[in-house]
MILUMTOR-83405 format. One line per field, with one value per residue (C-alpha): residue in one letter; chain; x, y, z. Coordinates in Angstrom, 3 decimals. Example, Ala and Ser with C-alpha at 12.3 -4.5 7.8 and 13.67 -1.06 7.14 Angstrom:
2
rest <- (A	S)
kette <- (A	A)
u <- (12.300	13.670)
v <- (-4.500	-1.060)
w <- (7.800	7.140)
//
This chain:
387
rest <- (M	T	A	M	N	V	L	F	D	H	Q	I	F	F	A	Q	R	Y	G	G	I	S	R	Y	F	A	E	L	I	A	R	L	R	E	R	P	S	V	T	V	H	L	P	L	T	H	S	E	N	E	E	A	V	L	L	E	G	I	T	G	A	L	D	R	R	P	P	I	M	E	R	L	K	I	P	G	R	G	T	L	S	S	L	I	R	V	L	V	P	A	L	D	V	Q	V	R	H	Q	R	E	T	K	A	L	L	S	G	G	T	M	S	V	F	H	P	T	Y	Y	D	G	Y	Y	F	D	S	K	G	R	V	P	V	V	V	T	V	F	D	M	I	H	E	L	Y	P	Q	Y	F	R	H	S	D	D	A	L	L	L	Q	K	K	K	T	A	I	E	R	A	D	H	L	I	A	I	S	Q	S	T	K	N	D	L	C	R	L	Y	G	V	P	P	E	K	V	S	V	T	H	L	A	N	P	L	R	K	C	D	A	S	D	Q	L	P	P	V	P	G	E	Y	L	L	F	V	G	E	R	K	G	Y	K	N	F	Q	F	M	V	S	A	L	I	P	L	F	N	T	R	P	G	L	S	L	I	C	T	G	A	R	L	S	E	E	E	R	L	L	L	E	S	H	H	L	T	G	R	V	L	H	C	H	V	A	T	M	T	L	L	Q	L	Y	R	H	A	A	A	F	V	F	P	S	L	Y	E	G	F	G	L	P	V	L	E	A	M	G	A	G	C	P	A	I	V	S	R	T	S	S	F	P	E	V	A	G	D	A	A	V	Y	I	D	P	T	D	A	E	S	I	R	N	G	V	Q	G	V	L	E	S	P	A	L	R	S	E	L	K	E	K	G	I	A	R	A	A	K	F	S	W	E	A	T	A	E	Q	T	E	T	I	Y	R	T	L	L)
kette <- (A	A	A	A	A	A	A	A	A	A	A	A	A	A	A	A	A	A	A	A	A	A	A	A	A	A	A	A	A	A	A	A	A	A	A	A	A	A	A	A	A	A	A	A	A	A	A	A	A	A	A	A	A	A	A	A	A	A	A	A	A	A	A	A	A	A	A	A	A	A	A	A	A	A	A	A	A	A	A	A	A	A	A	A	A	A	A	A	A	A	A	A	A	A	A	A	A	A	A	A	A	A	A	A	A	A	A	A	A	A	A	A	A	A	A	A	A	A	A	A	A	A	A	A	A	A	A	A	A	A	A	A	A	A	A	A	A	A	A	A	A	A	A	A	A	A	A	A	A	A	A	A	A	A	A	A	A	A	A	A	A	A	A	A	A	A	A	A	A	A	A	A	A	A	A	A	A	A	A	A	A	A	A	A	A	A	A	A	A	A	A	A	A	A	A	A	A	A	A	A	A	A	A	A	A	A	A	A	A	A	A	A	A	A	A	A	A	A	A	A	A	A	A	A	A	A	A	A	A	A	A	A	A	A	A	A	A	A	A	A	A	A	A	A	A	A	A	A	A	A	A	A	A	A	A	A	A	A	A	A	A	A	A	A	A	A	A	A	A	A	A	A	A	A	A	A	A	A	A	A	A	A	A	A	A	A	A	A	A	A	A	A	A	A	A	A	A	A	A	A	A	A	A	A	A	A	A	A	A	A	A	A	A	A	A	A	A	A	A	A	A	A	A	A	A	A	A	A	A	A	A	A	A	A	A	A	A	A	A	A	A	A	A	A	A	A	A	A	A	A	A	A	A	A	A	A	A	A	A	A	A	A	A	A	A	A	A	A	A	A	A	A	A	A	A	A	A	A	A	A	A	A	A	A	A	A	A)
u <- (84.254	85.152	88.823	89.662	92.608	92.977	95.281	96.941	99.352	102.560	101.280	101.560	104.654	106.471	105.183	105.435	108.515	106.351	102.888	99.419	98.225	101.132	100.826	97.132	97.795	100.817	98.815	95.751	97.757	99.682	96.462	94.601	97.502	96.868	93.244	92.932	90.445	92.395	95.434	97.117	98.969	101.226	103.539	106.174	109.910	111.126	110.158	111.908	108.776	109.439	106.262	107.283	109.022	105.541	105.205	108.391	106.787	104.442	106.705	110.043	113.120	112.532	115.114	115.302	117.597	116.266	115.397	118.390	117.169	117.046	120.614	122.097	124.026	124.271	122.867	119.518	118.853	115.111	114.954	117.270	115.194	111.993	113.605	114.996	111.646	110.016	112.712	113.403	110.273	111.712	113.992	110.994	110.108	106.578	105.934	107.137	104.865	101.899	102.506	102.686	99.449	97.606	98.859	97.439	94.139	93.787	94.819	91.331	92.317	91.910	88.739	89.089	91.507	92.288	94.649	96.647	96.058	94.057	95.938	93.542	96.141	94.429	90.833	91.181	92.742	90.590	87.939	85.274	87.437	85.651	87.685	87.614	89.072	89.828	89.128	91.177	89.894	88.351	91.111	91.792	88.095	87.401	90.642	91.707	93.597	96.358	96.669	97.391	100.146	99.441	100.258	97.435	94.971	96.093	95.726	92.231	91.212	92.595	90.773	87.486	87.829	88.720	85.682	83.343	84.619	85.192	82.728	82.844	84.448	85.911	86.094	88.365	85.821	82.139	83.147	85.004	82.057	79.682	81.929	82.445	78.741	77.960	80.722	80.622	77.007	78.033	75.155	75.720	75.272	78.370	80.589	81.614	83.488	86.489	88.437	92.205	94.101	97.079	100.370	102.263	99.967	102.372	105.503	107.461	105.655	108.798	109.408	112.583	113.972	112.262	114.086	113.576	114.035	111.539	107.902	106.958	104.008	104.106	103.060	103.368	103.325	103.241	102.878	101.945	98.709	95.604	97.712	97.597	100.992	102.100	98.741	99.017	102.527	101.345	98.356	100.632	103.080	101.521	101.933	105.577	106.067	104.526	106.029	109.772	110.385	107.815	108.913	107.170	108.573	107.542	108.323	108.156	110.123	112.779	111.731	111.289	112.813	109.362	108.929	112.384	111.667	108.386	110.179	112.933	110.423	108.784	112.024	111.042	114.188	115.260	111.735	110.203	112.379	112.327	113.004	113.435	112.422	112.288	109.207	110.386	111.574	108.189	106.471	108.596	107.923	104.204	104.561	106.508	104.765	102.618	100.100	99.734	98.259	96.621	94.936	94.457	91.553	90.603	91.637	90.215	91.027	94.083	96.341	98.489	95.417	95.257	99.026	98.868	95.884	97.315	100.555	98.694	99.411	96.699	95.241	94.101	92.435	90.214	86.466	86.229	85.892	86.797	88.322	85.229	84.608	88.111	88.747	85.240	85.268	88.994	90.304	90.059	88.519	89.499	88.414	91.436	90.534	90.388	93.716	92.116	90.426	93.757	95.546	92.835	92.678	96.418	96.614	93.755	95.575	98.955	97.536	95.417	97.146	93.704	92.597	95.821	95.306	91.699	92.680	95.431	93.056	90.277	92.699	94.211	90.731	89.535	92.541	92.087	88.717	90.478	92.410	93.966	92.433	88.965	89.940	91.000	87.881	85.561	87.474	87.250	83.493	83.326	85.267	82.894	79.838	81.324	81.962)
v <- (182.061	180.265	179.375	175.673	173.725	170.588	167.841	165.254	162.537	160.842	157.428	157.429	159.646	157.153	153.981	154.958	156.122	157.283	156.543	157.834	157.974	160.068	162.306	162.850	163.859	166.012	167.912	168.202	169.484	171.957	173.354	173.512	175.455	178.156	178.597	181.570	179.973	176.712	176.107	172.788	170.798	167.887	166.439	164.951	165.109	162.206	161.058	159.507	160.091	161.795	163.871	165.308	168.211	169.768	169.663	171.274	174.685	173.092	170.690	172.476	170.633	166.879	164.250	162.251	159.513	156.045	155.646	154.704	151.133	150.728	152.006	149.297	147.043	144.024	140.461	140.058	143.778	143.194	141.376	143.928	146.774	145.313	144.752	148.283	149.755	147.961	148.895	152.446	153.638	157.155	155.766	154.622	157.399	156.093	156.019	159.617	160.717	158.927	160.555	164.018	163.441	162.181	165.147	167.544	165.647	165.828	169.499	170.735	173.004	170.742	171.103	167.984	165.056	163.473	160.486	159.594	155.840	153.219	152.620	153.609	154.222	157.567	156.507	156.376	159.859	161.770	162.911	164.922	165.743	164.433	162.006	161.931	158.846	158.642	155.276	154.721	151.453	148.075	146.009	143.815	143.043	142.356	140.518	138.681	136.098	138.661	139.483	136.397	137.734	138.192	141.903	142.214	140.649	143.092	146.034	144.910	144.701	148.187	149.509	147.951	149.472	152.902	152.832	151.832	154.387	157.414	160.291	160.747	159.010	160.362	158.160	159.177	158.121	157.345	153.818	153.424	154.891	152.434	149.493	150.810	151.154	147.776	145.784	147.417	148.506	152.124	154.609	156.685	159.930	159.077	159.085	162.060	161.835	164.030	163.266	163.424	165.530	165.332	165.281	166.435	169.339	172.089	170.580	172.530	172.309	172.704	169.767	167.713	164.812	161.505	159.633	156.385	156.157	154.532	153.540	152.446	151.724	152.910	151.138	153.159	151.993	148.661	145.520	142.743	140.803	142.772	145.265	142.579	143.368	139.860	139.037	142.215	141.316	137.879	139.426	141.777	139.130	139.030	142.814	142.598	139.968	142.090	145.427	144.826	148.439	148.392	148.296	148.491	150.750	150.191	152.251	151.353	148.465	146.690	143.656	140.624	137.235	135.937	138.796	138.263	134.571	135.447	137.857	135.351	132.622	134.855	136.381	139.815	140.612	144.017	144.827	145.242	147.585	148.971	152.671	154.330	157.930	161.306	163.491	165.352	162.160	160.568	163.551	163.148	159.387	160.136	162.795	160.648	157.302	155.875	155.026	154.541	151.114	150.458	147.014	146.908	144.820	147.489	150.979	153.244	156.176	155.627	158.689	157.528	157.904	161.636	161.933	160.370	162.376	165.612	164.982	164.370	160.636	158.396	156.320	152.699	151.617	148.937	149.352	148.567	150.278	153.985	154.183	155.460	157.962	159.390	159.100	159.777	159.703	160.506	156.920	153.632	150.988	147.331	144.215	143.445	139.750	139.301	139.083	139.849	142.969	144.261	143.515	145.047	148.168	148.758	147.886	150.246	153.159	152.296	152.070	155.250	158.652	160.287	158.365	159.224	162.905	162.766	161.030	163.566	166.518	164.961	163.740	167.161	168.678	165.875	166.048	169.802	169.193	167.791	170.072	169.821	173.186	171.693	168.669	170.955	173.130	170.116	168.595	171.807	171.807	168.251	169.258	172.151	169.886	168.113	171.187)
w <- (180.958	184.186	184.518	184.715	186.086	183.956	185.177	182.948	184.049	182.944	181.846	178.064	177.976	180.159	178.492	174.811	172.912	170.002	168.667	167.985	171.605	172.855	169.782	170.576	174.166	173.294	170.674	172.929	175.904	173.765	172.231	175.548	176.995	174.377	175.481	177.886	180.275	180.739	182.923	182.190	184.849	183.931	186.600	184.301	184.953	182.828	179.336	176.353	174.288	170.948	171.210	174.589	172.863	172.565	176.359	177.580	177.870	180.422	182.274	181.972	180.752	180.719	181.585	178.339	179.648	180.486	184.188	186.308	186.717	182.940	182.609	184.819	182.442	184.744	184.620	186.299	186.275	185.931	189.267	190.866	189.481	190.920	194.305	194.540	193.492	196.416	198.939	197.693	195.839	195.518	192.780	190.735	188.293	187.802	191.550	191.865	189.024	190.570	193.940	192.403	190.488	193.562	195.583	192.995	192.949	196.721	196.864	196.002	193.101	190.056	187.965	185.773	185.584	182.193	182.651	179.558	179.763	181.624	184.911	187.688	190.431	191.145	191.818	195.604	195.628	193.176	195.646	193.809	190.788	187.657	185.545	181.735	180.041	176.318	174.679	171.529	170.103	170.855	169.271	172.310	172.684	168.992	168.100	171.277	169.209	168.683	172.396	174.474	176.746	180.461	180.080	177.561	180.007	182.710	180.345	179.388	183.052	183.755	180.715	181.837	185.308	183.885	181.586	184.390	186.936	184.685	184.883	181.112	178.147	174.928	171.836	168.965	166.324	166.055	165.122	168.422	170.333	168.697	169.619	173.151	173.811	172.264	173.975	177.422	177.619	178.139	177.741	174.571	176.518	178.593	175.465	173.331	170.028	169.280	166.133	165.839	163.300	160.968	162.925	159.808	159.008	160.076	158.557	155.937	152.606	150.487	148.174	148.092	146.144	146.941	149.727	147.784	143.984	141.649	142.019	145.512	147.751	151.360	154.568	157.822	161.441	163.220	161.132	163.559	163.819	162.906	160.921	158.196	156.673	155.706	154.129	152.067	150.872	149.776	147.995	146.025	144.761	141.253	141.020	142.026	139.328	136.566	137.701	138.173	139.196	142.027	145.658	149.031	151.759	155.362	158.452	162.140	163.637	161.630	159.603	161.829	161.126	160.147	157.691	156.190	155.665	153.923	151.587	150.843	150.041	147.426	146.097	147.372	149.327	148.111	146.904	150.372	152.416	155.923	156.389	159.788	159.207	160.894	160.450	157.353	155.656	156.350	154.759	151.630	151.584	151.496	148.802	146.368	146.953	144.194	146.932	150.656	151.504	154.888	154.963	158.756	160.014	162.545	163.653	166.308	164.028	161.816	161.924	158.974	156.744	157.528	157.119	153.671	152.465	153.834	151.947	148.696	148.661	147.123	149.965	149.690	152.940	154.426	154.341	158.067	161.461	161.358	157.866	155.967	158.773	158.391	154.648	153.294	149.483	149.316	149.298	147.438	149.697	149.885	151.755	153.979	154.160	150.366	148.518	145.162	146.560	147.900	144.638	142.442	144.584	144.360	140.671	139.830	141.463	139.934	136.408	136.492	136.630	136.572	139.665	141.494	140.686	141.893	145.129	145.762	145.364	147.440	150.101	150.743	151.071	153.348	155.687	156.057	157.742	160.831	163.193	166.660	167.487	166.943	169.053	171.915	171.660	171.722	174.629	176.672	176.073	177.431	180.549	181.196	181.137	184.182	186.327)
//
């Protein structure tokens, strides 16, 4: 098989401290590196990203400190940082990474370039190197009411340009591909689907005491806007009232002031708790939860669904977007816009040990169908079609 030089860039590992996109690229790069006919190149010297530990065999030791401009503890540091970046671009970590990537692109040895996000800084330097862009979701296009900041508009424009100018596109679900083709008029043959896999699959399987006592529901990830967290809490108030021992644990960012006021108004302070967790603690949270509830209005894939199922946690998810594609018959489905549907779905799982047992068994089997090795193999096949 012909050897390939595959180039990735810094974008997501610089922009994201943690999250599904950086996990996808870290897992993909690590698996591609293990394939004998692929040589991976990643010009990355600095990253605070928690997934970057998977990359250090490729990049060498990474500087995990914030960039020097971010470490300046002085008033007006944002303006100063911008000024210095203009006057002395060598101090800008992103500029250095971009220059290194463009130098590799123009060197004539790269077979394929797979940028890790939508900034098209490289298009004028790529020459004949084919570009593959992964599209993760159509959230900004379908739910613009949740994205009104100028940064969101800029991101959407960069995304549109990347989609139009890429040689091939990867969608992380058939649902995302369908939306991409419909909203952007992209020919279906230009888009391939490669699913994600369970980030917790290789974690230690030994059981431990539950990190939270009592009966609890689990919500994982961001909670703003289309994630539908506050609507879910309001929908579950009758259940909290009739089950005094029930609590709801959420991970991700700390509870916002708006969320705290909502909980106070419904006397749920102390019943809905935030928990900042490491990987192993998250795994134990899944294993001991009465159910995992994910009432998001839309997901490009939904990695927490695989995490929950793989850990044997009963999953209650929205019947929208990619959820049926990922969960199959191994979840209870709800209408995320209907409070009664959410409440009935959760109550049905809580009150039926037989259903919980069935969901656990089906979930483990379903999650096992997804693997990062398969993702890497399918992605290499896509690269080879462009050579």
